[in-house]
N, C-alpha and C positions, 0 to 999 in steps of 0.2 A: 157298019165297019168304020165309016168316016167319023161318026160320033165317038167311037171307041178310041180311035187314034188321036182325035182332037183332045179327048180327056187325058190320054197318056202324055201328050206333048205339053198340055197345060200344067199337069202335075210336075213334069220335069223342070218346067220353068219356075214354078212357084216354090218348090221345095228348096232349091239352092237359095232363093231369095229369102225364105224364112230362116234358113241356116245362117245367112249373113247378118240378119238382124240380131241373132242370138250371140254373135261373136263379141268378145270383149275388146274394146279399142286398145291399141298399143299405148303404153304409158308415154307421156311427153318427155323428151330428153331434158335433162337437168343441167343447168349452168352451175358448175362448181367454182366457187370464187372465195378468195380471202378478202374480207371487208373489215379490216381492223380500224380501231380508233386510237389516235395518239393518246398516250398516258394510261391506257388500260393495263392492268396487271393480273396475272394468273399464277397460282401456286401449284407446283407439281411434286408428286412423290414418285421416285424411280427405284425399281428393284431390279438387280442384275445378278444372275447366277452365272459364274464364270468357270470354264473348264479348260485346262491346259493339256489334258490327256494324261497327265501325271498327278493331278490333284485339282482342287477347285477352291473357290471362295465365293462368298456372297457380299454384296455391298448395298447399302441403303443411302439414297440421296434425297435431299429436298432442295428445290430451287425456285426462284421467283422469276417469271418471264414478264418483262415490261415492254410494251410497244413504244419506242422512243421517237419514231417519226413515221409518217405515212405520206407517200408521194401521190401526186394527182392521178397517175396511171395505176395506182393500187399497190405499187412496190412499197416495202416497209423495212424499218430497222427495228432491231430487238436487242434488249439488254438482258443477259442471264446472270443472276446473282444467287450463289449457293449459300444456304444456311446450315446444311447438314451433310456430312460425308463420313459414313461409318462402315468399316469392314467387319465381317463376322468370320472369325477363324477358330475352328475347334469349338464352336458354340459360344465363344466369348466375343462381344462387340468391342471393337477397337476404333476410337475416333481417328480419322485421317485429316491431314491438312486441308483446309477449305480451299478449293480452286479459286483463282482470281476471276473477277467478272470478265465476261466475254461479250463483245459487241458484234452483232451480225447484221447483214443487210441482204434482202431477198428481192427478186423481181415479183411481179404481181401473180405469178403462177407458183411461187415457192422455190425457185431455183436460187441457190446460194451465190451471192455476188462477192461479199467481203467478209473477212474474219479479223477481228482486232482483239488482242489480249496482251496484258502487261508481261505475261510469262508463258512460254510455250509448254505444252505437256511434256514432262521429262521421260515418260514411259514409251513414247512412240514418235515416229517422224512427223513433221508438220503436215505432210501430204496425207498420211493415214488419219491423223486427227481431223483434218478437214473432211475426209470421206465419211467419218463417223457423224459429223454434223449434217452432211448431206443426207445420210441414211435416216436421220431423225426427223426429216421433213417430207411430207407428202407433196409431190409435184403434181399440180392439177392440170387437166387438159385445157387447151385454148378454146375449144368449142363445146357446146352442150353434148352430154353423153347419156346414153340409155343404160338401163340396168344390164349388168354383165358386159357393158362396153369397155374396151381397152384402149390404151394410148401408150405411146413410147416417146421418151425424151432422152436425148443424149447431151452431155456436157463434157468439157475438157477434164481430163483426169489430173488432179493436183499431185498425184504420187508418181505417175509414169508419163514422161513427156511424150506427146503425140498420141497417147491413147485416149479412149473415150469411156466415160461412165454411162451405162445404160440403165434407165428406169422404165419399168413396165407397170402401169397402173390399171386397176380394174375397179369400176364402180359397182358395188354389190347391192345397191339400193338403200333403203332406210332401215335402221334398227332401233328398237325402243330399249332404253336403259334407264331404269328408275323413273319410269313415267314420261320420259322425253324422247323424241325421235331425232336421230342423228344420221348424217351421211356415213355409210360404211364403205371404206376403200381399202383395197389390198395393194401393196406395192412390193416389187422385187427390184433391188438394186444389184448390179453386177459391175465390179470395178477392178481392172488390172492393178496389182500392187507390186509387180516385178516385171522387168523387161522380157522375161521368158513367157509372159502371158498368165502367170499365176494370178488368180483373182480371188478377192473376198466378195461375199454375198451378204445381203441384208434383206430379210423379208419382214413385213409388218402388216398387220390388219388394224386399221385405225378408225375411230369414230370422231367425226368432226362436227362442230356446231354449225348448222346451216345459216345462222344469222351472221357469223363472223368468220367461219372457217377454222376457229381455234380447236386445237386438239383437246379431246375430252378423255379418251382412253385409247391405249394401244398395247398390243402384245406382238413380240417379234423375236427373231433370231439373227444373230450376226455370226458368220462362219468364216474361218480362215483369216482371222484378223492378226496381222503381224505386229508385234510389239518389240521394242528394244530391250525391255526389262524382263518380260515374262515369256517370250517365245510366241508361238502362234496360239491364239485363243478362239474359243467358241463361247457365245454368251446368249442366254435367254433373258429377254428384257420385257418389263411391264412398266408402263407409264400411266399415271392417273392424275387428273386434275383434282385438287383437294381444296377444302376451305382453309383459310388462315386460322391458326389456333385461336380459340376464344370466340369464334363466330359460329352461328348456327349454320348447319349444312343446308345449302340450297342448290348445289350442283348435282348432276345426275351421274356421279361416279361412285364406284364402290371404294371403301377404305377411306372416305373423306374424313371420318372422325376416329379411325382406328389407329393404333400405334404403328410406328414404322415397322415394316417386315424386312426379313433378310433379302438382299438383292442389291443391285447397283444400277447406276444410271447410264443413260445414253448421252 
């Protein structure tokens, strides 16, 4: 009997040990970071499908993003220059006035610091226009994060004094697109746009280049966006990094050499 129980006890000790050997180690948390270089430029195509509840329109944009400055702590400045702005109404494309250049500055995590433009957006309040710029940027976590890990960031609301804009980010791991691997991040932004607590929301799922943090592709939705000219809007947005015309495609984005499609930009 003693030998039998000795064998049972030994088996109970060995089996868990063998099971532990077979377990897959947890992935190492990833440090997500923007690591831009001054002077680098990227071209983007933006498609936006807009609905007012009474009708809709599509707009197609093309703009160039240039990193104009990089701070020692990783903060950076960015110049946005539009080369195309077309609305599609009733199936017919209609060129729209090209927006003026916009100069932006961000901290090292992607939080918006300043906005400079020679002409404010005539269709909405400056605070709402600033919220749209915030929604267009993934705010990264200060610490390494594991797959499906989340983080929350709050900033001052430029539209409602004393209110806070809340960003919730989730790292979804790596995703392969056209043969290259990118960070996949989902972000939800909720921002009060009126003193009564009415809020706009923006959700987006983005692919970022691990080498620089640059946006490669994003799809998202903006809801309850108040405008002065068109009322409250909902928009479906797609952003893709593309190659400049006349150059061979080397990026891992779809539509890099395709003609502009209906939609509008963020």
